SETIPA-895055 format. One record per atom (N, C-alpha, C): x, z, y; residue in three letters. Coordinates in steps of 0.1 Angstrom, whole numbers, plus 5000, padded with zeros to 4 digits. Atoms other than C-alpha are relative to their C-alpha. Layout:
BEGIN
+------+------+------+------+
:    u :    w :    v : code :
+------+------+------+------+
:    X :    Z :    Y :  ALA :
...
+------+------+------+------+
***
This chain:
BEGIN
+------+------+------+------+
:    u :    w :    v : code :
+------+------+------+------+
: 5007 : 4988 : 5005 :  UNK :
: 8840 : 5103 : 6609 :  UNK :
: 4993 : 5007 : 5012 :  UNK :
: 5007 : 4992 : 4990 :  UNK :
: 8814 : 5122 : 6629 :  UNK :
: 5004 : 5015 : 4998 :  UNK :
: 4996 : 4986 : 5002 :  UNK :
: 8828 : 5157 : 6635 :  UNK :
: 4988 : 5009 : 4999 :  UNK :
: 5010 : 4991 : 5004 :  UNK :
: 8808 : 5187 : 6624 :  UNK :
: 4991 : 5003 : 5012 :  UNK :
: 5007 : 4996 : 4988 :  UNK :
: 8797 : 5197 : 6660 :  UNK :
: 4991 : 4989 : 5005 :  UNK :
: 5008 : 5011 : 4995 :  UNK :
: 8782 : 5162 : 6666 :  UNK :
: 4990 : 4995 : 4989 :  UNK :
: 5009 : 5005 : 5011 :  UNK :
: 8762 : 5158 : 6633 :  UNK :
: 4986 : 5004 : 5004 :  UNK :
: 5014 : 4997 : 4998 :  UNK :
: 8725 : 5155 : 6638 :  UNK :
: 4994 : 5004 : 4986 :  UNK :
: 5005 : 4994 : 5013 :  UNK :
: 8710 : 5178 : 6611 :  UNK :
: 4987 : 5008 : 5003 :  UNK :
: 5013 : 4992 : 4998 :  UNK :
: 8677 : 5196 : 6605 :  UNK :
: 4999 : 5011 : 4989 :  UNK :
: 5002 : 4989 : 5010 :  UNK :
: 8666 : 5228 : 6588 :  UNK :
: 4990 : 4995 : 4989 :  UNK :
: 5008 : 5005 : 5011 :  UNK :
: 8653 : 5217 : 6554 :  UNK :
: 4988 : 5008 : 4996 :  UNK :
: 5011 : 4991 : 5004 :  UNK :
: 8630 : 5247 : 6551 :  UNK :
: 4988 : 4998 : 5009 :  UNK :
: 5011 : 5003 : 4991 :  UNK :
: 8608 : 5235 : 6580 :  UNK :
: 4991 : 4989 : 4995 :  UNK :
: 5010 : 5009 : 5005 :  UNK :
: 8576 : 5216 : 6574 :  UNK :
: 5001 : 4986 : 5007 :  UNK :
: 5000 : 5014 : 4994 :  UNK :
: 8573 : 5178 : 6579 :  UNK :
: 4992 : 5000 : 5013 :  UNK :
: 5009 : 5001 : 4989 :  UNK :
: 8544 : 5184 : 6603 :  UNK :
: 5007 : 5006 : 5013 :  UNK :
: 4993 : 4994 : 4988 :  UNK :
: 8567 : 5206 : 6626 :  UNK :
: 5010 : 4990 : 5006 :  UNK :
: 4989 : 5008 : 4996 :  UNK :
: 8594 : 5180 : 6628 :  UNK :
: 4997 : 4985 : 5001 :  UNK :
: 5004 : 5014 : 5000 :  UNK :
: 8574 : 5148 : 6627 :  UNK :
: 5003 : 4993 : 5013 :  UNK :
: 4997 : 5006 : 4987 :  UNK :
: 8578 : 5141 : 6665 :  UNK :
: 5015 : 4997 : 5001 :  UNK :
: 4985 : 5003 : 5000 :  UNK :
: 8616 : 5144 : 6661 :  UNK :
: 5004 : 4989 : 4990 :  UNK :
: 4997 : 5009 : 5011 :  UNK :
: 8617 : 5124 : 6629 :  UNK :
: 4996 : 4985 : 5004 :  UNK :
: 5004 : 5013 : 4996 :  UNK :
: 8598 : 5095 : 6644 :  UNK :
: 5007 : 4994 : 5012 :  UNK :
: 4992 : 5005 : 4988 :  UNK :
: 8621 : 5093 : 6675 :  UNK :
: 5015 : 4998 : 4997 :  UNK :
: 4985 : 5001 : 5003 :  UNK :
: 8655 : 5096 : 6658 :  UNK :
: 5004 : 4986 : 4997 :  UNK :
: 4994 : 5013 : 5003 :  UNK :
: 8678 : 5066 : 6655 :  UNK :
: 5007 : 5000 : 4987 :  UNK :
: 4992 : 4999 : 5013 :  UNK :
: 8693 : 5079 : 6623 :  UNK :
: 4990 : 4997 : 4988 :  UNK :
: 5008 : 5002 : 5012 :  UNK :
: 8681 : 5067 : 6589 :  UNK :
: 5002 : 5010 : 4989 :  UNK :
: 4997 : 4990 : 5009 :  UNK :
: 8697 : 5095 : 6570 :  UNK :
: 5004 : 5013 : 5007 :  UNK :
: 4998 : 4988 : 4993 :  UNK :
: 8696 : 5131 : 6581 :  UNK :
: 5004 : 5012 : 4991 :  UNK :
: 4996 : 4989 : 5008 :  UNK :
: 8716 : 5160 : 6566 :  UNK :
: 4990 : 5012 : 5002 :  UNK :
: 5009 : 4988 : 5000 :  UNK :
: 8695 : 5191 : 6557 :  UNK :
: 5007 : 5012 : 4996 :  UNK :
: 4994 : 4987 : 5004 :  UNK :
: 8706 : 5227 : 6556 :  UNK :
: 4989 : 5011 : 4999 :  UNK :
: 5009 : 4989 : 5001 :  UNK :
: 8690 : 5260 : 6548 :  UNK :
: 5007 : 5013 : 5006 :  UNK :
: 4995 : 4988 : 4993 :  UNK :
: 8696 : 5290 : 6572 :  UNK :
: 5013 : 4997 : 5007 :  UNK :
: 4987 : 5002 : 4994 :  UNK :
: 8732 : 5281 : 6579 :  UNK :
: 5003 : 4985 : 5001 :  UNK :
: 4997 : 5014 : 4998 :  UNK :
: 8740 : 5247 : 6595 :  UNK :
: 5013 : 4995 : 4993 :  UNK :
: 4988 : 5004 : 5007 :  UNK :
: 8773 : 5247 : 6577 :  UNK :
: 4998 : 4999 : 4985 :  UNK :
: 5003 : 5000 : 5014 :  UNK :
: 8755 : 5248 : 6544 :  UNK :
: 4991 : 4988 : 4997 :  UNK :
: 5008 : 5012 : 5003 :  UNK :
: 8742 : 5212 : 6540 :  UNK :
: 5000 : 4998 : 4985 :  UNK :
: 5001 : 5002 : 5014 :  UNK :
: 8729 : 5205 : 6506 :  UNK :
: 4992 : 4988 : 4996 :  UNK :
: 5008 : 5012 : 5003 :  UNK :
: 8705 : 5176 : 6508 :  UNK :
: 5000 : 4991 : 5012 :  UNK :
: 5000 : 5010 : 4989 :  UNK :
: 8700 : 5144 : 6529 :  UNK :
: 4986 : 4994 : 4999 :  UNK :
: 5013 : 5006 : 4999 :  UNK :
: 8666 : 5131 : 6541 :  UNK :
: 5002 : 4985 : 5003 :  UNK :
: 5001 : 5014 : 4997 :  UNK :
: 8662 : 5093 : 6539 :  UNK :
: 4987 : 4998 : 5007 :  UNK :
: 5012 : 5001 : 4993 :  UNK :
: 8636 : 5084 : 6565 :  UNK :
: 4990 : 4991 : 4992 :  UNK :
: 5009 : 5009 : 5007 :  UNK :
: 8622 : 5057 : 6542 :  UNK :
: 4992 : 5009 : 4989 :  UNK :
: 5007 : 4991 : 5009 :  UNK :
: 8612 : 5086 : 6518 :  UNK :
: 4989 : 5008 : 5007 :  UNK :
: 5010 : 4993 : 4992 :  UNK :
: 8592 : 5101 : 6546 :  UNK :
: 4986 : 4993 : 5001 :  UNK :
: 5012 : 5008 : 4998 :  UNK :
: 8567 : 5073 : 6549 :  UNK :
: 4989 : 5003 : 4990 :  UNK :
: 5010 : 4997 : 5009 :  UNK :
: 8548 : 5079 : 6517 :  UNK :
: 4993 : 5013 : 5002 :  UNK :
: 5006 : 4987 : 4998 :  UNK :
: 8543 : 5115 : 6525 :  UNK :
: 4991 : 5000 : 5012 :  UNK :
: 5008 : 5001 : 4988 :  UNK :
: 8530 : 5107 : 6560 :  UNK :
: 4987 : 4993 : 4997 :  UNK :
: 5012 : 5008 : 5003 :  UNK :
: 8506 : 5080 : 6547 :  UNK :
: 4991 : 5008 : 4991 :  UNK :
: 5009 : 4992 : 5009 :  UNK :
: 8494 : 5104 : 6520 :  UNK :
: 4995 : 5013 : 5006 :  UNK :
: 5004 : 4988 : 4993 :  UNK :
: 8489 : 5132 : 6545 :  UNK :
: 5006 : 5013 : 4995 :  UNK :
: 4993 : 4988 : 5006 :  UNK :
: 8514 : 5155 : 6527 :  UNK :
: 5010 : 5005 : 5011 :  UNK :
: 4992 : 4996 : 4989 :  UNK :
: 8527 : 5170 : 6559 :  UNK :
: 5004 : 5015 : 4999 :  UNK :
: 4996 : 4986 : 5001 :  UNK :
: 8528 : 5207 : 6549 :  UNK :
: 5009 : 5001 : 4988 :  UNK :
: 4990 : 5000 : 5011 :  UNK :
: 8558 : 5201 : 6527 :  UNK :
: 5014 : 5002 : 5007 :  UNK :
: 4987 : 4998 : 4993 :  UNK :
: 8593 : 5213 : 6536 :  UNK :
: 5009 : 4987 : 4998 :  UNK :
: 4991 : 5012 : 5001 :  UNK :
: 8619 : 5186 : 6543 :  UNK :
: 5008 : 4999 : 4987 :  UNK :
: 4992 : 4999 : 5012 :  UNK :
: 8639 : 5198 : 6513 :  UNK :
: 4992 : 4993 : 4988 :  UNK :
: 5008 : 5006 : 5010 :  UNK :
: 8610 : 5185 : 6492 :  UNK :
: 5002 : 4985 : 4999 :  UNK :
: 4997 : 5014 : 5000 :  UNK :
: 8619 : 5149 : 6502 :  UNK :
: 5015 : 4997 : 5000 :  UNK :
: 4986 : 5003 : 4999 :  UNK :
: 8656 : 5153 : 6505 :  UNK :
: 5007 : 4997 : 4986 :  UNK :
: 4992 : 5003 : 5012 :  UNK :
: 8681 : 5139 : 6480 :  UNK :
: 5013 : 5008 : 5000 :  UNK :
: 4987 : 4992 : 5000 :  UNK :
: 8713 : 5157 : 6469 :  UNK :
: 5011 : 4993 : 5008 :  UNK :
: 4989 : 5005 : 4991 :  UNK :
: 8741 : 5153 : 6494 :  UNK :
: 5012 : 4996 : 4992 :  UNK :
: 4987 : 5004 : 5006 :  UNK :
: 8773 : 5135 : 6485 :  UNK :
: 5011 : 5007 : 5008 :  UNK :
: 4989 : 4994 : 4993 :  UNK :
: 8805 : 5154 : 6493 :  UNK :
: 5013 : 4993 : 4997 :  UNK :
: 4987 : 5006 : 5003 :  UNK :
: 8840 : 5140 : 6497 :  UNK :
: 5011 : 5009 : 5007 :  UNK :
: 4989 : 4992 : 4995 :  UNK :
: 8873 : 5158 : 6503 :  UNK :
: 5006 : 4994 : 5013 :  UNK :
: 4995 : 5004 : 4987 :  UNK :
: 8887 : 5156 : 6539 :  UNK :
: 5013 : 4991 : 4998 :  UNK :
: 4987 : 5007 : 5002 :  UNK :
: 8921 : 5143 : 6526 :  UNK :
: 4999 : 4989 : 4990 :  UNK :
: 5001 : 5011 : 5010 :  UNK :
: 8908 : 5118 : 6501 :  UNK :
: 5003 : 4986 : 5006 :  UNK :
: 4996 : 5013 : 4995 :  UNK :
: 8922 : 5083 : 6505 :  UNK :
: 4987 : 4991 : 5003 :  UNK :
: 5011 : 5008 : 4996 :  UNK :
: 8899 : 5058 : 6522 :  UNK :
: 4995 : 4991 : 4989 :  UNK :
: 5003 : 5009 : 5010 :  UNK :
: 8901 : 5033 : 6494 :  UNK :
: 4993 : 5007 : 4988 :  UNK :
: 5007 : 4992 : 5010 :  UNK :
: 8891 : 5060 : 6469 :  UNK :
: 4986 : 5004 : 5003 :  UNK :
: 5013 : 4996 : 4995 :  UNK :
: 8862 : 5071 : 6490 :  UNK :
: 4990 : 4988 : 5000 :  UNK :
: 5008 : 5012 : 5000 :  UNK :
: 8850 : 5035 : 6494 :  UNK :
: 4995 : 4997 : 4985 :  UNK :
: 5003 : 5002 : 5014 :  UNK :
: 8852 : 5031 : 6456 :  UNK :
: 4988 : 5009 : 4995 :  UNK :
: 5011 : 4990 : 5005 :  UNK :
: 8830 : 5062 : 6450 :  UNK :
: 4987 : 4997 : 5007 :  UNK :
: 5012 : 5004 : 4993 :  UNK :
: 8805 : 5050 : 6476 :  UNK :
: 4993 : 4988 : 4993 :  UNK :
: 5005 : 5012 : 5007 :  UNK :
: 8801 : 5017 : 6458 :  UNK :
: 4995 : 5003 : 4986 :  UNK :
: 5004 : 4997 : 5013 :  UNK :
: 8799 : 5032 : 6424 :  UNK :
: 4987 : 5008 : 5000 :  UNK :
: 5011 : 4992 : 4999 :  UNK :
: 8773 : 5057 : 6434 :  UNK :
: 4989 : 4994 : 5009 :  UNK :
: 5010 : 5006 : 4991 :  UNK :
: 8755 : 5033 : 6458 :  UNK :
: 4996 : 5009 : 5011 :  UNK :
: 5002 : 4990 : 4988 :  UNK :
: 8759 : 5058 : 6487 :  UNK :
: 5004 : 4993 : 5013 :  UNK :
: 4996 : 5005 : 4987 :  UNK :
: 8761 : 5051 : 6524 :  UNK :
: 5005 : 5010 : 5009 :  UNK :
: 4996 : 4989 : 4992 :  UNK :
: 8769 : 5085 : 6537 :  UNK :
: 5004 : 5012 : 4992 :  UNK :
: 4995 : 4988 : 5007 :  UNK :
: 8788 : 5116 : 6527 :  UNK :
: 5004 : 5011 : 5009 :  UNK :
: 4996 : 4988 : 4992 :  UNK :
: 8795 : 5151 : 6539 :  UNK :
: 5015 : 5003 : 4997 :  UNK :
: 4986 : 4998 : 5001 :  UNK :
: 8832 : 5157 : 6545 :  UNK :
: 5003 : 5015 : 5000 :  UNK :
: 4997 : 4986 : 5001 :  UNK :
: 8846 : 5191 : 6534 :  UNK :
: 5015 : 5002 : 4998 :  UNK :
: 4986 : 4997 : 5002 :  UNK :
: 8881 : 5207 : 6534 :  UNK :
: 5002 : 5006 : 4987 :  UNK :
: 4997 : 4995 : 5013 :  UNK :
: 8899 : 5223 : 6505 :  UNK :
: 4993 : 5013 : 4997 :  UNK :
: 5007 : 4988 : 5002 :  UNK :
: 8879 : 5255 : 6511 :  UNK :
: 4985 : 4998 : 4999 :  UNK :
: 5014 : 5003 : 5001 :  UNK :
: 8846 : 5238 : 6510 :  UNK :
: 4993 : 5001 : 5014 :  UNK :
: 5006 : 4999 : 4986 :  UNK :
: 8841 : 5241 : 6548 :  UNK :
: 4996 : 4987 : 5005 :  UNK :
: 5005 : 5012 : 4995 :  UNK :
: 8821 : 5215 : 6565 :  UNK :
: 5009 : 4995 : 5012 :  UNK :
: 4991 : 5005 : 4990 :  UNK :
: 8843 : 5192 : 6586 :  UNK :
: 4993 : 4988 : 5008 :  UNK :
: 5006 : 5011 : 4993 :  UNK :
: 8821 : 5162 : 6594 :  UNK :
: 4991 : 4992 : 4990 :  UNK :
: 5008 : 5009 : 5007 :  UNK :
: 8801 : 5133 : 6582 :  UNK :
: 5006 : 4986 : 5001 :  UNK :
: 4994 : 5014 : 4999 :  UNK :
: 8813 : 5098 : 6572 :  UNK :
: 4990 : 4990 : 4993 :  UNK :
: 5009 : 5010 : 5005 :  UNK :
: 8794 : 5066 : 6566 :  UNK :
: 5009 : 4989 : 4994 :  UNK :
: 4993 : 5011 : 5006 :  UNK :
: 8803 : 5035 : 6547 :  UNK :
: 5007 : 4991 : 5010 :  UNK :
: 4995 : 5008 : 4989 :  UNK :
: 8808 : 5016 : 6579 :  UNK :
: 5012 : 5007 : 5006 :  UNK :
: 4988 : 4993 : 4995 :  UNK :
: 8832 : 5043 : 6592 :  UNK :
: 5012 : 4997 : 4991 :  UNK :
: 4989 : 5003 : 5009 :  UNK :
: 8853 : 5037 : 6561 :  UNK :
: 5006 : 4986 : 5001 :  UNK :
: 4996 : 5014 : 4998 :  UNK :
: 8854 : 5000 : 6565 :  UNK :
: 5007 : 4998 : 5013 :  UNK :
: 4993 : 5000 : 4988 :  UNK :
: 8864 : 5004 : 6601 :  UNK :
: 5014 : 5005 : 4999 :  UNK :
: 4986 : 4994 : 5002 :  UNK :
: 8893 : 5026 : 6591 :  UNK :
: 5009 : 4990 : 4992 :  UNK :
: 4992 : 5008 : 5009 :  UNK :
: 8904 : 5001 : 6565 :  UNK :
: 5004 : 4987 : 5006 :  UNK :
: 4997 : 5014 : 4995 :  UNK :
: 8902 : 4967 : 6582 :  UNK :
: 4997 : 4998 : 5014 :  UNK :
: 5002 : 5001 : 4986 :  UNK :
: 8895 : 4975 : 6618 :  UNK :
: 4985 : 5001 : 5004 :  UNK :
: 5013 : 4997 : 4996 :  UNK :
: 8864 : 4978 : 6639 :  UNK :
: 4990 : 4989 : 4995 :  UNK :
: 5011 : 5009 : 5003 :  UNK :
: 8831 : 4963 : 6627 :  UNK :
: 4990 : 5001 : 5012 :  UNK :
: 5008 : 4999 : 4988 :  UNK :
: 8810 : 4954 : 6657 :  UNK :
: 4985 : 4995 : 4997 :  UNK :
: 5014 : 5003 : 5001 :  UNK :
: 8772 : 4954 : 6658 :  UNK :
: 4998 : 4989 : 5011 :  UNK :
: 5003 : 5011 : 4991 :  UNK :
: 8755 : 4925 : 6677 :  UNK :
: 4999 : 5005 : 5014 :  UNK :
: 5002 : 4994 : 4987 :  UNK :
: 8749 : 4949 : 6706 :  UNK :
: 5014 : 5005 : 5006 :  UNK :
: 4987 : 4996 : 4996 :  UNK :
: 8786 : 4958 : 6708 :  UNK :
: 5008 : 4989 : 5007 :  UNK :
: 4991 : 5010 : 4993 :  UNK :
: 8811 : 4940 : 6731 :  UNK :
: 5013 : 5000 : 4993 :  UNK :
: 4988 : 5000 : 5008 :  UNK :
: 8840 : 4929 : 6709 :  UNK :
: 5012 : 5000 : 5009 :  UNK :
: 4988 : 5001 : 4992 :  UNK :
: 8876 : 4933 : 6722 :  UNK :
: 5004 : 4985 : 5001 :  UNK :
: 4994 : 5014 : 5000 :  UNK :
: 8895 : 4902 : 6733 :  UNK :
: 5009 : 4998 : 4989 :  UNK :
: 4993 : 5002 : 5013 :  UNK :
: 8909 : 4888 : 6701 :  UNK :
: 5014 : 4997 : 5002 :  UNK :
: 4986 : 5004 : 4998 :  UNK :
: 8941 : 4873 : 6715 :  UNK :
: 5003 : 4998 : 5015 :  UNK :
: 4995 : 5001 : 4986 :  UNK :
: 8960 : 4876 : 6748 :  UNK :
: 5014 : 4994 : 5000 :  UNK :
: 4986 : 5006 : 5000 :  UNK :
: 8989 : 4852 : 6753 :  UNK :
: 5009 : 5008 : 5009 :  UNK :
: 4990 : 4993 : 4992 :  UNK :
: 9020 : 4869 : 6766 :  UNK :
: 5009 : 4990 : 5007 :  UNK :
: 4993 : 5012 : 4994 :  UNK :
: 9041 : 4838 : 6771 :  UNK :
: 4998 : 4989 : 4990 :  UNK :
: 5002 : 5012 : 5009 :  UNK :
: 9045 : 4805 : 6753 :  UNK :
: 5003 : 5003 : 4986 :  UNK :
: 4996 : 4997 : 5014 :  UNK :
: 9059 : 4821 : 6722 :  UNK :
: 4994 : 5012 : 4994 :  UNK :
: 5005 : 4987 : 5005 :  UNK :
: 9042 : 4855 : 6719 :  UNK :
: 4985 : 5002 : 5004 :  UNK :
: 5014 : 4997 : 4997 :  UNK :
: 9006 : 4868 : 6718 :  UNK :
: 4997 : 5014 : 4995 :  UNK :
: 5005 : 4987 : 5004 :  UNK :
: 8989 : 4901 : 6716 :  UNK :
: 4986 : 4998 : 4993 :  UNK :
: 5012 : 5002 : 5008 :  UNK :
: 8962 : 4902 : 6689 :  UNK :
: 4993 : 5013 : 4996 :  UNK :
: 5007 : 4989 : 5005 :  UNK :
: 8935 : 4927 : 6681 :  UNK :
: 4999 : 5000 : 4985 :  UNK :
: 5000 : 4999 : 5015 :  UNK :
: 8935 : 4940 : 6645 :  UNK :
: 4988 : 4994 : 4994 :  UNK :
: 5012 : 5005 : 5006 :  UNK :
: 8899 : 4929 : 6640 :  UNK :
: 4999 : 4985 : 5002 :  UNK :
: 5001 : 5014 : 4999 :  UNK :
: 8906 : 4893 : 6650 :  UNK :
: 5002 : 4993 : 4987 :  UNK :
: 4999 : 5007 : 5012 :  UNK :
: 8903 : 4867 : 6623 :  UNK :
: 5013 : 4993 : 4999 :  UNK :
: 4987 : 5007 : 5003 :  UNK :
: 8934 : 4851 : 6607 :  UNK :
: 5000 : 4986 : 5006 :  UNK :
: 5001 : 5014 : 4995 :  UNK :
: 8922 : 4817 : 6619 :  UNK :
: 5004 : 5000 : 5015 :  UNK :
: 4996 : 5000 : 4986 :  UNK :
: 8928 : 4828 : 6655 :  UNK :
: 5015 : 4999 : 5001 :  UNK :
: 4986 : 5000 : 5001 :  UNK :
: 8964 : 4834 : 6647 :  UNK :
: 5005 : 4986 : 4996 :  UNK :
: 4996 : 5013 : 5005 :  UNK :
: 8967 : 4801 : 6628 :  UNK :
: 4998 : 4990 : 5011 :  UNK :
: 5003 : 5010 : 4989 :  UNK :
: 8951 : 4781 : 6657 :  UNK :
: 5010 : 5002 : 5012 :  UNK :
: 4991 : 4998 : 4989 :  UNK :
: 8974 : 4797 : 6683 :  UNK :
: 5013 : 4995 : 4998 :  UNK :
: 4987 : 5004 : 5003 :  UNK :
: 9006 : 4790 : 6665 :  UNK :
: 5000 : 4986 : 4992 :  UNK :
: 5001 : 5012 : 5007 :  UNK :
: 8993 : 4758 : 6648 :  UNK :
: 5007 : 5000 : 4987 :  UNK :
: 4994 : 4998 : 5013 :  UNK :
: 9002 : 4770 : 6614 :  UNK :
: 4989 : 5003 : 4990 :  UNK :
: 5009 : 4996 : 5011 :  UNK :
: 8986 : 4776 : 6580 :  UNK :
: 5006 : 5012 : 4993 :  UNK :
: 4995 : 4987 : 5006 :  UNK :
: 8989 : 4811 : 6565 :  UNK :
: 4992 : 5002 : 4987 :  UNK :
: 5007 : 4997 : 5012 :  UNK :
: 8981 : 4822 : 6530 :  UNK :
: 4990 : 5011 : 5002 :  UNK :
: 5010 : 4991 : 4998 :  UNK :
: 8949 : 4841 : 6529 :  UNK :
: 4987 : 4994 : 5006 :  UNK :
: 5012 : 5006 : 4995 :  UNK :
: 8913 : 4836 : 6540 :  UNK :
: 5000 : 5000 : 5015 :  UNK :
: 5000 : 5001 : 4985 :  UNK :
: 8909 : 4823 : 6576 :  UNK :
: 4991 : 5010 : 5006 :  UNK :
: 5010 : 4990 : 4994 :  UNK :
: 8880 : 4848 : 6581 :  UNK :
: 5005 : 5014 : 4997 :  UNK :
: 4995 : 4987 : 5001 :  UNK :
: 8901 : 4878 : 6570 :  UNK :
: 5004 : 5005 : 5013 :  UNK :
: 4995 : 4994 : 4988 :  UNK :
: 8910 : 4902 : 6598 :  UNK :
: 5015 : 5000 : 5000 :  UNK :
: 4985 : 4999 : 4999 :  UNK :
: 8946 : 4904 : 6610 :  UNK :
: 5004 : 5013 : 4993 :  UNK :
: 4997 : 4987 : 5006 :  UNK :
: 8945 : 4941 : 6599 :  UNK :
: 5000 : 4998 : 4985 :  UNK :
: 5001 : 5002 : 5015 :  UNK :
: 8934 : 4931 : 6563 :  UNK :
: 5012 : 4992 : 4995 :  UNK :
: 4989 : 5009 : 5004 :  UNK :
: 8960 : 4903 : 6561 :  UNK :
: 5013 : 5008 : 4999 :  UNK :
: 4988 : 4992 : 4999 :  UNK :
: 8988 : 4927 : 6571 :  UNK :
: 5000 : 5011 : 4989 :  UNK :
: 5001 : 4989 : 5010 :  UNK :
: 8976 : 4956 : 6548 :  UNK :
: 5002 : 4994 : 4986 :  UNK :
: 4998 : 5006 : 5013 :  UNK :
: 8974 : 4933 : 6518 :  UNK :
: 5014 : 4995 : 4998 :  UNK :
: 4986 : 5004 : 5001 :  UNK :
: 9009 : 4919 : 6525 :  UNK :
: 5009 : 5012 : 4999 :  UNK :
: 4990 : 4989 : 5000 :  UNK :
: 9026 : 4952 : 6532 :  UNK :
: 4997 : 5011 : 4989 :  UNK :
: 5005 : 4989 : 5009 :  UNK :
: 9005 : 4974 : 6508 :  UNK :
: 5003 : 5014 : 5005 :  UNK :
: 4998 : 4986 : 4994 :  UNK :
: 9009 : 5003 : 6532 :  UNK :
: 4995 : 4998 : 5015 :  UNK :
: 5003 : 5000 : 4985 :  UNK :
: 9000 : 5013 : 6568 :  UNK :
: 5012 : 5001 : 5008 :  UNK :
: 4988 : 4999 : 4992 :  UNK :
: 9028 : 5004 : 6592 :  UNK :
: 4997 : 5009 : 5012 :  UNK :
: 5001 : 4991 : 4988 :  UNK :
: 9035 : 5027 : 6622 :  UNK :
: 5002 : 4992 : 5012 :  UNK :
: 4998 : 5007 : 4987 :  UNK :
: 9035 : 5017 : 6658 :  UNK :
: 5014 : 4997 : 5003 :  UNK :
: 4987 : 5005 : 4997 :  UNK :
: 9065 : 4998 : 6670 :  UNK :
: 5008 : 4995 : 4988 :  UNK :
: 4993 : 5006 : 5012 :  UNK :
: 9074 : 4987 : 6635 :  UNK :
: 5000 : 4985 : 5001 :  UNK :
: 4999 : 5015 : 4999 :  UNK :
: 9086 : 4951 : 6633 :  UNK :
: 5004 : 4995 : 4986 :  UNK :
: 4996 : 5006 : 5013 :  UNK :
: 9088 : 4928 : 6603 :  UNK :
: 4997 : 4985 : 5001 :  UNK :
: 5002 : 5014 : 5000 :  UNK :
: 9090 : 4891 : 6595 :  UNK :
: 4991 : 4997 : 4988 :  UNK :
: 5010 : 5002 : 5010 :  UNK :
: 9061 : 4877 : 6575 :  UNK :
: 4994 : 4986 : 5002 :  UNK :
: 5006 : 5013 : 5000 :  UNK :
: 9051 : 4841 : 6566 :  UNK :
: 5004 : 4992 : 5012 :  UNK :
: 4995 : 5008 : 4989 :  UNK :
: 9073 : 4826 : 6593 :  UNK :
: 4997 : 5006 : 5014 :  UNK :
: 5004 : 4994 : 4987 :  UNK :
: 9061 : 4850 : 6620 :  UNK :
: 5007 : 5014 : 5001 :  UNK :
: 4995 : 4986 : 4998 :  UNK :
: 9076 : 4882 : 6635 :  UNK :
: 4989 : 5008 : 5006 :  UNK :
: 5012 : 4992 : 4996 :  UNK :
: 9050 : 4909 : 6638 :  UNK :
: 5005 : 5014 : 5005 :  UNK :
: 4997 : 4987 : 4995 :  UNK :
: 9054 : 4940 : 6659 :  UNK :
: 4987 : 5008 : 5002 :  UNK :
: 5012 : 4992 : 5000 :  UNK :
: 9028 : 4967 : 6655 :  UNK :
: 4999 : 5007 : 5014 :  UNK :
: 5001 : 4995 : 4987 :  UNK :
: 9016 : 4976 : 6690 :  UNK :
: 4993 : 5014 : 5000 :  UNK :
: 5008 : 4987 : 5001 :  UNK :
: 8990 : 5003 : 6681 :  UNK :
: 4995 : 5001 : 4986 :  UNK :
: 5005 : 4998 : 5013 :  UNK :
: 8980 : 5018 : 6648 :  UNK :
: 4996 : 5015 : 4998 :  UNK :
: 5004 : 4986 : 5003 :  UNK :
: 8962 : 5049 : 6636 :  UNK :
: 5006 : 5003 : 4986 :  UNK :
: 4995 : 4997 : 5013 :  UNK :
: 8969 : 5067 : 6603 :  UNK :
: 4994 : 4991 : 4989 :  UNK :
: 5006 : 5008 : 5011 :  UNK :
: 8946 : 5043 : 6585 :  UNK :
: 4996 : 4986 : 5004 :  UNK :
: 5003 : 5014 : 4997 :  UNK :
: 8943 : 5010 : 6604 :  UNK :
: 5009 : 4995 : 5010 :  UNK :
: 4991 : 5007 : 4991 :  UNK :
: 8962 : 4985 : 6624 :  UNK :
: 4991 : 4995 : 5012 :  UNK :
: 5009 : 5003 : 4989 :  UNK :
: 8947 : 4981 : 6659 :  UNK :
: 5004 : 4988 : 5009 :  UNK :
: 4994 : 5011 : 4992 :  UNK :
: 8970 : 4957 : 6678 :  UNK :
: 5013 : 4997 : 4995 :  UNK :
: 4986 : 5005 : 5004 :  UNK :
: 9000 : 4936 : 6670 :  UNK :
: 5004 : 4989 : 5011 :  UNK :
: 4994 : 5011 : 4992 :  UNK :
: 9023 : 4913 : 6690 :  UNK :
: 5007 : 4991 : 4990 :  UNK :
: 4996 : 5010 : 5010 :  UNK :
: 9031 : 4881 : 6671 :  UNK :
: 5008 : 4989 : 5007 :  UNK :
: 4992 : 5011 : 4995 :  UNK :
: 9058 : 4855 : 6677 :  UNK :
: 5006 : 4993 : 4987 :  UNK :
: 4993 : 5007 : 5011 :  UNK :
: 9075 : 4829 : 6655 :  UNK :
: 5013 : 5007 : 4997 :  UNK :
: 4987 : 4994 : 5004 :  UNK :
: 9104 : 4843 : 6635 :  UNK :
: 5011 : 4991 : 5006 :  UNK :
: 4989 : 5008 : 4994 :  UNK :
: 9137 : 4833 : 6651 :  UNK :
: 5005 : 4988 : 4992 :  UNK :
: 4996 : 5011 : 5008 :  UNK :
: 9146 : 4812 : 6621 :  UNK :
: 4991 : 4988 : 5000 :  UNK :
: 5010 : 5011 : 5000 :  UNK :
: 9114 : 4792 : 6625 :  UNK :
: 4996 : 4995 : 5014 :  UNK :
: 5004 : 5003 : 4986 :  UNK :
: 9112 : 4791 : 6663 :  UNK :
: 5004 : 4986 : 5004 :  UNK :
: 4995 : 5013 : 4995 :  UNK :
: 9132 : 4760 : 6667 :  UNK :
: 4996 : 4989 : 4991 :  UNK :
+------+------+------+------+
***
C-alpha cells in the first residue's frame, strides 16, 4: 500500500490545460482526484481517458469531467476479499480508508498479489537470490522462488504446480499465515519460517524431515 502522504494526486477542479505538462510527464496511469481537500478523494483519472480530450482540443475542462468514480476499500479488509472485489469490478486501484472514512493510502492489484504470494518483479527489478545453500541438508529460500527450485535442490517431487511460489505452496497447505520461527513438517520436508509479514511468507529454511533424511 502507498501511504497517504506519498500518493500522487491532483485537484480535480483544475483545468486540463493547466495540468497538461504534469500529466504528460507522470509515470502513473491512474491518478486520484480531490476537490479542495486532499483527504477528500472522490474520482480517479485514467490517463487513457485524457487522450480523446487532448486530440479534440477540449482542454478547458476540469479533470473531474474525465474522472471515474473512485473505489474504496476498508483498511482492515482481508487481502483475499479485496482481490475478489477487484476482479469482480475489474478494478486495478482503490483508495484505502479506516473505519471513520479517513484516507489511509492507496492500494493496487499488484500490491495485493505481492502481499498474498510474495514479490512480483518487473523486468527492470533485480530479483532476490532464490535459494542459498546452508549446508548439505538445508537451504534458505525466498518466498517468491518457484516450487521447482525446491524440488531440484532436494531431488524430490512435491504436490502442486512447479511454477507456484514457495509462499503460495505453503499458504495453500497451511490455510493460514505462519509466524516467524514457526516450524512444521510438510511433504517430507521440515520448514522453518525465517521471515514473514502479517500477510506473506518472505523467507524459509528447508531441510528433509528427520524421518526422511536417511
